[in-house]
KOLTITOR-633305 format. One record per residue: residue number from 1; residue in three letters; x, y, z of N, C-alpha, C in turn. Coordinates in Angstrom, 3 decimals, padded with zeros to 6 digits, m for minus. Example, Ala and Ser with C-alpha at 12.3 -4.5 7.8 and 13.67 -1.06 7.14 Angstrom:
+-----+---------+----------+----------+----------+----------+----------+----------+----------+----------+----------+
! num ! residuo !     n_px !     n_py !     n_pz !    ca_px !    ca_py !    ca_pz !     c_px !     c_py !     c_pz !
+-----+---------+----------+----------+----------+----------+----------+----------+----------+----------+----------+
!   1 !     Ala !  013.190 ! m005.690 !  007.800 !  012.300 ! m004.500 !  007.800 !  013.200 ! m003.300 !  007.800 !
!   2 !     Ser !  012.850 ! m002.250 !  007.080 !  013.670 ! m001.060 !  007.140 !  012.900 !  000.030 !  007.870 !
+-----+---------+----------+----------+----------+----------+----------+----------+----------+----------+----------+
END
This chain:
+-----+---------+----------+----------+----------+----------+----------+----------+----------+----------+----------+
! num ! residuo !     n_px !     n_py !     n_pz !    ca_px !    ca_py !    ca_pz !     c_px !     c_py !     c_pz !
+-----+---------+----------+----------+----------+----------+----------+----------+----------+----------+----------+
!   1 !     Met !  015.198 ! m159.577 ! m149.792 !  015.330 ! m158.176 ! m150.141 !  015.476 ! m157.371 ! m148.851 !
!   2 !     Ser !  016.599 ! m156.673 ! m148.717 !  016.839 ! m155.894 ! m147.508 !  016.097 ! m154.561 ! m147.574 !
!   3 !     Asp !  016.124 ! m153.845 ! m146.453 !  015.450 ! m152.546 ! m146.445 !  016.243 ! m151.511 ! m147.231 !
!   4 !     Gln !  017.453 ! m151.867 ! m147.663 !  018.241 ! m150.984 ! m148.512 !  018.038 ! m151.282 ! m149.997 !
!   5 !     Thr !  017.291 ! m152.350 ! m150.301 !  017.100 ! m152.739 ! m151.697 !  016.113 ! m151.803 ! m152.381 !
!   6 !     Arg !  016.523 ! m151.369 ! m153.553 !  015.689 ! m150.505 ! m154.379 !  015.431 ! m151.208 ! m155.702 !
!   7 !     Thr !  014.413 ! m150.740 ! m156.409 !  014.076 ! m151.306 ! m157.717 !  014.209 ! m150.218 ! m158.768 !
!   8 !     Leu !  014.910 ! m150.571 ! m159.844 !  015.114 ! m149.655 ! m160.959 !  014.559 ! m150.298 ! m162.222 !
!   9 !     Val !  013.689 ! m149.568 ! m162.908 !  013.162 ! m150.016 ! m164.198 !  013.775 ! m149.115 ! m165.260 !
!  10 !     Val !  014.542 ! m149.719 ! m166.169 !  015.162 ! m148.993 ! m167.279 !  014.357 ! m149.337 ! m168.526 !
!  11 !     Met !  013.761 ! m148.326 ! m169.155 !  012.855 ! m148.566 ! m170.274 !  013.191 ! m147.690 ! m171.475 !
!  12 !     Arg !  013.117 ! m148.306 ! m172.650 !  013.196 ! m147.546 ! m173.902 !  011.787 ! m147.094 ! m174.262 !
!  13 !     His !  011.665 ! m145.905 ! m174.803 !  010.352 ! m145.382 ! m175.188 !  009.632 ! m146.356 ! m176.126 !
!  14 !     Ala !  008.326 ! m146.206 ! m176.223 !  007.505 ! m147.039 ! m177.103 !  007.668 ! m146.591 ! m178.557 !
!  15 !     Lys !  007.071 ! m147.354 ! m179.465 !  007.178 ! m147.111 ! m180.910 !  006.694 ! m145.713 ! m181.264 !
!  16 !     Ala !  007.549 ! m144.980 ! m181.965 !  007.233 ! m143.596 ! m182.335 !  007.022 ! m143.477 ! m183.840 !
!  17 !     Glu !  006.399 ! m142.386 ! m184.227 !  006.292 ! m142.049 ! m185.643 !  007.701 ! m141.855 ! m186.195 !
!  18 !     Thr !  007.870 ! m142.051 ! m187.489 !  009.207 ! m141.951 ! m188.072 !  009.693 ! m140.522 ! m188.250 !
!  19 !     Asp !  008.770 ! m139.571 ! m188.246 !  009.218 ! m138.191 ! m188.385 !  008.332 ! m137.254 ! m187.581 !
!  20 !     Gly !  008.841 ! m136.059 ! m187.396 !  008.142 ! m135.012 ! m186.678 !  008.835 ! m133.709 ! m187.008 !
!  21 !     Pro !  008.357 ! m132.584 ! m186.472 !  008.998 ! m131.296 ! m186.751 !  010.505 ! m131.336 ! m186.433 !
!  22 !     Thr !  010.852 ! m131.976 ! m185.307 !  012.235 ! m132.267 ! m184.940 !  012.230 ! m133.665 ! m184.339 !
!  23 !     Asp !  013.416 ! m134.254 ! m184.162 !  013.470 ! m135.589 ! m183.558 !  012.842 ! m135.582 ! m182.159 !
!  24 !     Ala !  013.149 ! m134.564 ! m181.380 !  012.617 ! m134.485 ! m180.014 !  011.099 ! m134.346 ! m179.984 !
!  25 !     Glu !  010.506 ! m133.906 ! m181.095 !  009.055 ! m133.704 ! m181.156 !  008.310 ! m134.870 ! m181.791 !
!  26 !     Arg !  009.021 ! m135.960 ! m182.131 !  008.334 ! m137.132 ! m182.674 !  007.368 ! m137.684 ! m181.638 !
!  27 !     Arg !  006.178 ! m138.029 ! m182.098 !  005.111 ! m138.529 ! m181.226 !  005.062 ! m140.052 ! m181.298 !
!  28 !     Leu !  004.411 ! m140.646 ! m180.313 !  004.194 ! m142.083 ! m180.360 !  003.240 ! m142.441 ! m181.487 !
!  29 !     Ala !  003.504 ! m143.571 ! m182.109 !  002.551 ! m144.144 ! m183.053 !  001.405 ! m144.742 ! m182.232 !
!  30 !     Gly !  000.268 ! m144.993 ! m182.877 ! m000.853 ! m145.624 ! m182.168 ! m000.433 ! m146.927 ! m181.518 !
!  31 !     Arg !  000.339 ! m147.719 ! m182.252 !  000.846 ! m148.980 ! m181.706 !  001.700 ! m148.736 ! m180.466 !
!  32 !     Gly !  002.499 ! m147.660 ! m180.494 !  003.353 ! m147.334 ! m179.362 !  002.564 ! m147.022 ! m178.105 !
!  33 !     Glu !  001.479 ! m146.281 ! m178.262 !  000.637 ! m145.969 ! m177.098 !  000.074 ! m147.246 ! m176.484 !
!  34 !     Ala ! m000.407 ! m148.159 ! m177.325 ! m000.965 ! m149.424 ! m176.827 !  000.120 ! m150.263 ! m176.161 !
!  35 !     Glu !  001.322 ! m150.280 ! m176.745 !  002.414 ! m151.070 ! m176.173 !  002.868 ! m150.493 ! m174.835 !
!  36 !     Ala !  002.910 ! m149.174 ! m174.719 !  003.301 ! m148.562 ! m173.450 !  002.266 ! m148.850 ! m172.362 !
!  37 !     Arg !  000.989 ! m148.803 ! m172.717 ! m000.053 ! m149.167 ! m171.735 !  000.124 ! m150.625 ! m171.310 !
!  38 !     Ala !  000.401 ! m151.516 ! m172.270 !  000.620 ! m152.935 ! m171.954 !  001.837 ! m153.099 ! m171.044 !
!  39 !     Ala !  002.864 ! m152.290 ! m171.255 !  004.040 ! m152.326 ! m170.385 !  003.655 ! m151.935 ! m168.960 !
!  40 !     Gly !  002.819 ! m150.928 ! m168.833 !  002.350 ! m150.508 ! m167.514 !  001.547 ! m151.586 ! m166.819 !
!  41 !     Val !  000.696 ! m152.258 ! m167.569 ! m000.083 ! m153.369 ! m167.008 !  000.868 ! m154.446 ! m166.478 !
!  42 !     Trp !  001.896 ! m154.765 ! m167.257 !  002.865 ! m155.793 ! m166.862 !  003.608 ! m155.373 ! m165.591 !
!  43 !     Leu !  004.055 ! m154.121 ! m165.538 !  004.771 ! m153.642 ! m164.351 !  003.876 ! m153.683 ! m163.109 !
!  44 !     Ala !  002.636 ! m153.254 ! m163.250 !  001.711 ! m153.273 ! m162.113 !  001.440 ! m154.702 ! m161.661 !
!  45 !     Ala !  001.350 ! m155.636 ! m162.614 !  001.111 ! m157.043 ! m162.267 !  002.287 ! m157.615 ! m161.473 !
!  46 !     Arg !  003.462 ! m157.041 ! m161.614 !  004.644 ! m157.456 ! m160.844 !  004.656 ! m156.788 ! m159.468 !
!  47 !     Gly !  003.670 ! m155.946 ! m159.203 !  003.587 ! m155.279 ! m157.903 !  004.455 ! m154.042 ! m157.788 !
!  48 !     Leu !  004.922 ! m153.527 ! m158.897 !  005.780 ! m152.343 ! m158.843 !  004.940 ! m151.072 ! m158.703 !
!  49 !     Gln !  005.379 ! m150.209 ! m157.813 !  004.726 ! m148.929 ! m157.564 !  005.823 ! m147.887 ! m157.361 !
!  50 !     Pro !  006.195 ! m147.162 ! m158.414 !  007.301 ! m146.207 ! m158.266 !  006.915 ! m144.985 ! m157.445 !
!  51 !     Glu !  007.922 ! m144.438 ! m156.765 !  007.767 ! m143.147 ! m156.102 !  008.190 ! m142.022 ! m157.032 !
!  52 !     Ser !  008.938 ! m142.378 ! m158.082 !  009.449 ! m141.357 ! m158.991 !  009.730 ! m141.978 ! m160.354 !
!  53 !     Ala !  009.700 ! m141.121 ! m161.374 !  010.089 ! m141.516 ! m162.723 !  010.978 ! m140.406 ! m163.281 !
!  54 !     Leu !  012.052 ! m140.813 ! m163.919 !  012.967 ! m139.898 ! m164.577 !  012.787 ! m140.128 ! m166.071 !
!  55 !     Val !  012.289 ! m139.118 ! m166.771 !  011.862 ! m139.282 ! m168.154 !  012.523 ! m138.225 ! m169.037 !
!  56 !     Ser !  013.039 ! m138.665 ! m170.175 !  013.564 ! m137.717 ! m171.149 !  012.459 ! m136.728 ! m171.508 !
!  57 !     Ala !  012.850 ! m135.501 ! m171.785 !  011.860 ! m134.460 ! m172.091 !  011.313 ! m134.554 ! m173.521 !
!  58 !     Ala !  011.801 ! m135.481 ! m174.331 !  011.286 ! m135.636 ! m175.696 !  009.802 ! m136.017 ! m175.646 !
!  59 !     Val !  009.064 ! m135.646 ! m176.673 !  007.620 ! m135.901 ! m176.709 !  007.322 ! m137.395 ! m176.585 !
!  60 !     Arg !  008.036 ! m138.249 ! m177.332 !  007.712 ! m139.680 ! m177.322 !  007.979 ! m140.344 ! m175.979 !
!  61 !     Thr !  008.979 ! m139.858 ! m175.228 !  009.225 ! m140.441 ! m173.908 !  008.186 ! m139.961 ! m172.899 !
!  62 !     Arg !  007.787 ! m138.700 ! m173.007 !  006.707 ! m138.189 ! m172.143 !  005.421 ! m138.979 ! m172.387 !
!  63 !     Gln !  005.114 ! m139.199 ! m173.669 !  003.894 ! m139.944 ! m174.003 !  004.009 ! m141.400 ! m173.546 !
!  64 !     Thr !  005.213 ! m141.961 ! m173.634 !  005.412 ! m143.335 ! m173.149 !  005.106 ! m143.395 ! m171.660 !
!  65 !     Trp !  005.669 ! m142.456 ! m170.885 !  005.416 ! m142.446 ! m169.445 !  003.919 ! m142.310 ! m169.158 !
!  66 !     Asp !  003.254 ! m141.388 ! m169.834 !  001.819 ! m141.193 ! m169.586 !  001.039 ! m142.487 ! m169.823 !
!  67 !     Ala !  001.376 ! m143.201 ! m170.912 !  000.661 ! m144.437 ! m171.234 !  001.026 ! m145.562 ! m170.261 !
!  68 !     Val !  002.300 ! m145.651 ! m169.862 !  002.712 ! m146.647 ! m168.868 !  001.972 ! m146.393 ! m167.557 !
!  69 !     Ala !  001.962 ! m145.145 ! m167.117 !  001.279 ! m144.792 ! m165.867 ! m000.209 ! m145.117 ! m165.950 !
!  70 !     Glu ! m000.815 ! m144.824 ! m167.101 ! m002.234 ! m145.141 ! m167.290 ! m002.466 ! m146.647 ! m167.194 !
!  71 !     Gly ! m001.638 ! m147.419 ! m167.895 ! m001.792 ! m148.877 ! m167.886 ! m001.589 ! m149.478 ! m166.501 !
!  72 !     Ala ! m000.672 ! m148.880 ! m165.729 ! m000.362 ! m149.402 ! m164.399 ! m001.278 ! m148.850 ! m163.316 !
!  73 !     Gly ! m001.993 ! m147.767 ! m163.623 ! m002.817 ! m147.124 ! m162.604 ! m001.993 ! m146.251 ! m161.667 !
!  74 !     Trp ! m000.874 ! m145.737 ! m162.153 ! m000.008 ! m144.870 ! m161.355 ! m000.333 ! m143.408 ! m161.615 !
!  75 !     Asp !  000.117 ! m142.546 ! m160.711 ! m000.016 ! m141.102 ! m160.864 !  001.047 ! m140.613 ! m161.844 !
!  76 !     Ala !  000.640 ! m140.080 ! m162.969 !  001.585 ! m139.605 ! m163.988 !  002.416 ! m138.424 ! m163.486 !
!  77 !     Asp !  001.959 ! m137.755 ! m162.424 !  002.681 ! m136.605 ! m161.886 !  003.966 ! m136.995 ! m161.157 !
!  78 !     Leu !  004.262 ! m138.288 ! m161.046 !  005.491 ! m138.745 ! m160.397 !  006.729 ! m138.422 ! m161.231 !
!  79 !     Ala !  006.529 ! m138.073 ! m162.494 !  007.645 ! m137.919 ! m163.426 !  008.360 ! m136.587 ! m163.283 !
!  80 !     Thr !  009.673 ! m136.662 ! m163.445 !  010.530 ! m135.497 ! m163.649 !  011.027 ! m135.604 ! m165.078 !
!  81 !     Tyr !  010.781 ! m134.575 ! m165.867 !  011.207 ! m134.575 ! m167.269 !  012.558 ! m133.866 ! m167.353 !
!  82 !     Asp !  013.533 ! m134.558 ! m167.892 !  014.899 ! m134.060 ! m167.891 !  015.399 ! m133.869 ! m169.322 !
!  83 !     Glu !  015.711 ! m132.619 ! m169.673 !  016.218 ! m132.301 ! m171.010 !  017.515 ! m133.057 ! m171.302 !
!  84 !     Ser !  018.383 ! m133.201 ! m170.298 !  019.693 ! m133.812 ! m170.539 !  019.603 ! m135.313 ! m170.804 !
!  85 !     Leu !  018.528 ! m135.957 ! m170.379 !  018.381 ! m137.395 ! m170.614 !  018.161 ! m137.699 ! m172.091 !
!  86 !     Tyr !  017.669 ! m136.722 ! m172.845 !  017.403 ! m136.908 ! m174.273 !  018.673 ! m137.326 ! m175.020 !
!  87 !     Ala !  019.770 ! m136.645 ! m174.786 !  021.019 ! m136.912 ! m175.512 !  022.075 ! m137.592 ! m174.638 !
!  88 !     Ala !  021.693 ! m137.985 ! m173.431 !  022.663 ! m138.544 ! m172.493 !  023.203 ! m139.886 ! m172.965 !
!  89 !     Gly !  024.485 ! m140.081 ! m172.719 !  025.070 ! m141.408 ! m172.855 !  024.807 ! m142.184 ! m171.577 !
!  90 !     Pro !  025.195 ! m143.457 ! m171.526 !  024.902 ! m144.270 ! m170.348 !  025.520 ! m143.724 ! m169.057 !
!  91 !     Glu !  026.727 ! m143.182 ! m169.120 !  027.362 ! m142.658 ! m167.903 !  026.604 ! m141.437 ! m167.387 !
!  92 !     Ser !  026.179 ! m140.564 ! m168.305 !  025.407 ! m139.385 ! m167.897 !  024.046 ! m139.785 ! m167.342 !
!  93 !     Ala !  023.419 ! m140.791 ! m167.956 !  022.139 ! m141.288 ! m167.447 !  022.314 ! m141.867 ! m166.051 !
!  94 !     Leu !  023.400 ! m142.604 ! m165.844 !  023.678 ! m143.157 ! m164.512 !  023.890 ! m142.035 ! m163.504 !
!  95 !     Asp !  024.582 ! m140.970 ! m163.912 !  024.761 ! m139.824 ! m163.017 !  023.421 ! m139.228 ! m162.603 !
!  96 !     Leu !  022.454 ! m139.168 ! m163.527 !  021.120 ! m138.657 ! m163.190 !  020.429 ! m139.565 ! m162.173 !
!  97 !     Val !  020.566 ! m140.877 ! m162.327 !  019.979 ! m141.815 ! m161.362 !  020.624 ! m141.621 ! m159.992 !
!  98 !     Arg !  021.917 ! m141.402 ! m159.956 !  022.626 ! m141.214 ! m158.676 !  022.133 ! m139.996 ! m157.905 !
!  99 !     Gln !  021.490 ! m139.050 ! m158.593 !  020.994 ! m137.840 ! m157.941 !  019.592 ! m138.011 ! m157.337 !
! 100 !     Val !  018.974 ! m139.172 ! m157.554 !  017.616 ! m139.415 ! m157.042 !  017.665 ! m139.512 ! m155.515 !
! 101 !     Glu !  016.658 ! m138.946 ! m154.883 !  016.569 ! m138.970 ! m153.413 !  016.469 ! m140.406 ! m152.894 !
! 102 !     Asp !  017.079 ! m140.653 ! m151.753 !  017.116 ! m142.007 ! m151.204 !  015.774 ! m142.515 ! m150.687 !
! 103 !     Asp !  014.804 ! m141.616 ! m150.476 !  013.493 ! m142.110 ! m150.052 !  012.729 ! m142.749 ! m151.211 !
! 104 !     Val !  013.241 ! m142.627 ! m152.430 !  012.645 ! m143.289 ! m153.601 !  013.103 ! m144.745 ! m153.594 !
! 105 !     Arg !  012.159 ! m145.651 ! m153.405 !  012.475 ! m147.087 ! m153.365 !  012.367 ! m147.733 ! m154.741 !
! 106 !     Thr !  011.465 ! m147.213 ! m155.575 !  011.284 ! m147.734 ! m156.931 !  011.304 ! m146.563 ! m157.895 !
! 107 !     Leu !  012.190 ! m146.665 ! m158.893 !  012.392 ! m145.605 ! m159.867 !  012.231 ! m146.176 ! m161.266 !
! 108 !     Val !  011.500 ! m145.456 ! m162.112 !  011.383 ! m145.796 ! m163.530 !  012.162 ! m144.745 ! m164.312 !
! 109 !     Val !  013.023 ! m145.197 ! m165.227 !  013.765 ! m144.300 ! m166.115 !  013.348 ! m144.633 ! m167.541 !
! 110 !     Ile !  012.871 ! m143.625 ! m168.266 !  012.459 ! m143.833 ! m169.657 !  013.274 ! m142.906 ! m170.543 !
! 111 !     Gly !  013.990 ! m143.520 ! m171.482 !  014.833 ! m142.752 ! m172.378 !  014.930 ! m143.396 ! m173.747 !
! 112 !     His !  016.082 ! m143.247 ! m174.355 !  016.290 ! m143.595 ! m175.755 !  017.415 ! m144.618 ! m175.890 !
! 113 !     Asn !  017.416 ! m145.306 ! m177.006 !  018.518 ! m146.202 ! m177.319 !  019.548 ! m145.454 ! m178.146 !
! 114 !     Pro !  020.804 ! m145.837 ! m178.070 !  021.317 ! m147.028 ! m177.396 !  021.547 ! m146.849 ! m175.896 !
! 115 !     Thr !  021.284 ! m145.662 ! m175.360 !  021.597 ! m145.387 ! m173.957 !  020.884 ! m146.321 ! m172.985 !
! 116 !     Met !  019.572 ! m146.546 ! m173.147 !  018.846 ! m147.360 ! m172.174 !  019.360 ! m148.816 ! m172.186 !
! 117 !     Ala !  019.574 ! m149.382 ! m173.371 !  020.089 ! m150.758 ! m173.456 !  021.468 ! m150.847 ! m172.817 !
! 118 !     Thr !  022.323 ! m149.896 ! m173.127 !  023.683 ! m149.912 ! m172.585 !  023.670 ! m149.707 ! m171.078 !
! 119 !     Leu !  022.826 ! m148.809 ! m170.582 !  022.721 ! m148.586 ! m169.134 !  022.296 ! m149.867 ! m168.424 !
! 120 !     Ala !  021.263 ! m150.529 ! m168.938 !  020.797 ! m151.765 ! m168.308 !  021.910 ! m152.821 ! m168.302 !
! 121 !     Gln !  022.627 ! m152.950 ! m169.412 !  023.712 ! m153.927 ! m169.502 !  024.857 ! m153.552 ! m168.574 !
! 122 !     Leu !  025.163 ! m152.269 ! m168.487 !  026.229 ! m151.764 ! m167.629 !  025.948 ! m152.066 ! m166.156 !
! 123 !     Leu !  024.685 ! m151.979 ! m165.764 !  024.312 ! m152.192 ! m164.361 !  024.208 ! m153.668 ! m163.979 !
! 124 !     Asp !  024.068 ! m154.555 ! m164.950 !  023.871 ! m155.985 ! m164.706 !  025.107 ! m156.597 ! m164.040 !
! 125 !     Asp !  024.927 ! m157.130 ! m162.822 !  026.042 ! m157.756 ! m162.113 !  026.234 ! m159.229 ! m162.474 !
! 126 !     Gly !  025.355 ! m159.763 ! m163.326 !  025.475 ! m161.152 ! m163.736 !  024.967 ! m162.152 ! m162.709 !
! 127 !     Glu !  024.418 ! m161.661 ! m161.597 !  023.956 ! m162.537 ! m160.513 !  022.439 ! m162.711 ! m160.503 !
! 128 !     Gly !  021.752 ! m162.084 ! m161.446 !  020.296 ! m162.128 ! m161.463 !  019.762 ! m163.255 ! m162.325 !
! 129 !     Asp !  018.623 ! m163.021 ! m162.932 !  017.945 ! m164.000 ! m163.767 !  018.713 ! m164.147 ! m165.085 !
! 130 !     Pro !  019.330 ! m165.329 ! m165.328 !  020.144 ! m165.477 ! m166.539 !  019.325 ! m165.385 ! m167.831 !
! 131 !     Glu !  018.088 ! m165.859 ! m167.808 !  017.242 ! m165.770 ! m169.005 !  016.893 ! m164.318 ! m169.316 !
! 132 !     Ala !  016.604 ! m163.533 ! m168.285 !  016.285 ! m162.117 ! m168.493 !  017.509 ! m161.372 ! m169.011 !
! 133 !     Ser !  018.672 ! m161.657 ! m168.458 !  019.901 ! m161.006 ! m168.930 !  020.177 ! m161.367 ! m170.383 !
! 134 !     Ala !  020.010 ! m162.630 ! m170.729 !  020.242 ! m163.067 ! m172.113 !  019.256 ! m162.405 ! m173.066 !
! 135 !     Ala !  017.992 ! m162.306 ! m172.664 !  016.983 ! m161.664 ! m173.507 !  017.321 ! m160.186 ! m173.717 !
! 136 !     Met !  017.779 ! m159.537 ! m172.668 !  018.153 ! m158.126 ! m172.750 !  019.307 ! m157.940 ! m173.723 !
! 137 !     Leu !  020.266 ! m158.839 ! m173.705 !  021.423 ! m158.746 ! m174.599 !  021.044 ! m159.056 ! m176.045 !
! 138 !     Gly !  019.905 ! m159.749 ! m176.218 !  019.459 ! m160.122 ! m177.554 !  018.834 ! m158.985 ! m178.343 !
! 139 !     Gly !  018.639 ! m157.865 ! m177.714 !  018.047 ! m156.711 ! m178.388 !  017.199 ! m155.905 ! m177.428 !
! 140 !     Tyr !  017.074 ! m154.623 ! m177.705 !  016.324 ! m153.714 ! m176.833 !  015.361 ! m152.906 ! m177.690 !
! 141 !     Pro !  014.299 ! m153.576 ! m178.171 !  013.353 ! m152.890 ! m179.059 !  012.541 ! m151.836 ! m178.303 !
! 142 !     Thr !  011.733 ! m151.099 ! m179.033 !  010.857 ! m150.131 ! m178.375 !  010.006 ! m150.847 ! m177.333 !
! 143 !     Ser !  009.736 ! m150.165 ! m176.231 !  008.971 ! m150.673 ! m175.074 !  009.696 ! m151.748 ! m174.285 !
! 144 !     Ala !  010.994 ! m151.945 ! m174.534 !  011.775 ! m152.907 ! m173.745 !  012.035 ! m152.328 ! m172.357 !
! 145 !     Met !  011.984 ! m153.204 ! m171.345 !  012.206 ! m152.793 ! m169.959 !  013.058 ! m153.825 ! m169.252 !
! 146 !     Thr !  014.018 ! m153.353 ! m168.471 !  014.792 ! m154.215 ! m167.592 !  014.479 ! m153.791 ! m166.164 !
! 147 !     Val !  014.125 ! m154.764 ! m165.332 !  013.872 ! m154.503 ! m163.914 !  015.091 ! m155.011 ! m163.149 !
! 148 !     Leu !  015.702 ! m154.111 ! m162.382 !  016.892 ! m154.448 ! m161.607 !  016.654 ! m154.192 ! m160.130 !
! 149 !     Glu !  017.224 ! m155.038 ! m159.283 !  017.276 ! m154.774 ! m157.847 !  018.636 ! m154.176 ! m157.552 !
! 150 !     Val !  018.636 ! m153.113 ! m156.758 !  019.836 ! m152.369 ! m156.429 !  019.949 ! m152.316 ! m154.908 !
! 151 !     Asp !  021.100 ! m152.701 ! m154.370 !  021.328 ! m152.608 ! m152.925 !  022.024 ! m151.298 ! m152.606 !
! 152 !     Gly !  021.537 ! m150.606 ! m151.588 !  022.164 ! m149.369 ! m151.161 !  021.541 ! m148.149 ! m151.794 !
! 153 !     Pro !  022.060 ! m146.983 ! m151.443 !  021.502 ! m145.724 ! m151.941 !  021.791 ! m145.518 ! m153.423 !
! 154 !     Trp !  020.934 ! m144.742 ! m154.066 !  021.119 ! m144.431 ! m155.480 !  022.486 ! m143.792 ! m155.723 !
! 155 !     Ser !  022.915 ! m142.952 ! m154.786 !  024.174 ! m142.223 ! m154.968 !  025.377 ! m143.149 ! m155.092 !
! 156 !     Asp !  025.270 ! m144.389 ! m154.595 !  026.368 ! m145.355 ! m154.668 !  026.276 ! m146.283 ! m155.867 !
! 157 !     Leu !  025.235 ! m146.153 ! m156.674 !  025.041 ! m147.069 ! m157.800 !  026.187 ! m146.938 ! m158.795 !
! 158 !     Asp !  026.747 ! m148.075 ! m159.177 !  027.863 ! m148.071 ! m160.107 !  027.713 ! m149.222 ! m161.087 !
! 159 !     Glu !  028.653 ! m149.340 ! m162.015 !  028.631 ! m150.442 ! m162.970 !  028.535 ! m151.771 ! m162.211 !
! 160 !     Ala !  027.779 ! m152.707 ! m162.786 !  027.540 ! m154.018 ! m162.166 !  026.921 ! m153.863 ! m160.777 !
! 161 !     Gly !  026.114 ! m152.825 ! m160.597 !  025.522 ! m152.538 ! m159.294 !  024.080 ! m152.994 ! m159.129 !
! 162 !     Gly !  023.570 ! m153.777 ! m160.077 !  022.185 ! m154.230 ! m159.987 !  022.026 ! m155.662 ! m160.468 !
! 163 !     Arg !  021.039 ! m156.329 ! m159.913 !  020.677 ! m157.693 ! m160.340 !  019.480 ! m157.607 ! m161.261 !
! 164 !     Val !  019.610 ! m158.160 ! m162.446 !  018.484 ! m158.196 ! m163.379 !  017.490 ! m159.236 ! m162.866 !
! 165 !     Val !  016.279 ! m158.789 ! m162.582 !  015.250 ! m159.722 ! m162.109 !  014.189 ! m159.978 ! m163.170 !
! 166 !     Ala !  014.116 ! m159.114 ! m164.186 !  013.136 ! m159.332 ! m165.257 !  013.497 ! m158.482 ! m166.457 !
! 167 !     Phe !  013.120 ! m158.974 ! m167.621 !  013.216 ! m158.230 ! m168.869 !  011.918 ! m158.495 ! m169.607 !
! 168 !     His !  011.337 ! m157.426 ! m170.148 !  010.052 ! m157.578 ! m170.819 !  009.940 ! m156.533 ! m171.921 !
! 169 !     Val !  009.291 ! m156.900 ! m172.992 !  008.991 ! m155.963 ! m174.067 !  007.476 ! m155.795 ! m174.102 !
! 170 !     Gly !  007.030 ! m154.570 ! m173.828 !  005.599 ! m154.286 ! m173.832 !  005.023 ! m154.434 ! m175.238 !
! 171 !     Arg !  004.068 ! m155.313 ! m175.401 !  003.420 ! m155.502 ! m176.690 !  001.925 ! m155.624 ! m176.455 !
! 172 !     Ala !  001.161 ! m154.943 ! m177.301 ! m000.299 ! m154.967 ! m177.148 ! m000.890 ! m156.107 ! m177.932 !
+-----+---------+----------+----------+----------+----------+----------+----------+----------+----------+----------+
END
């Protein structure tokens, strides 16, 4: 891993309630909170320590981040909540990642499907862990996370610009 290598975690929010006042206001189900905490435990066990998190402003993604941070022992204040990530397609989500400051070595992005699954697949260069890539292609359920290594600055990140090093679904 060079000094230009960065780590990107692309995550789908945890299990949410089926309804709420609006879709953006849907809250995590109890199971979702436990699964997000378990995801955080898993990320911390891998030695990941983000400098920043880019999180959709929807209630369930905010709650997912809070529970992941709690499970991992991270500072929840690392998050930037972005209204545009809520409805973003994969290209728009990638544009948001490209705007991240270069001093951020590890970034967590938490959003919605199908965008998060498509973004992770779009970034996969096919040179990483073949089992993790295959698992990612097999489905992207709630609390699914893809960990990618990215060489170079965020601003240069493009399609096939990351190596999949792990795929995990947080389950309590």
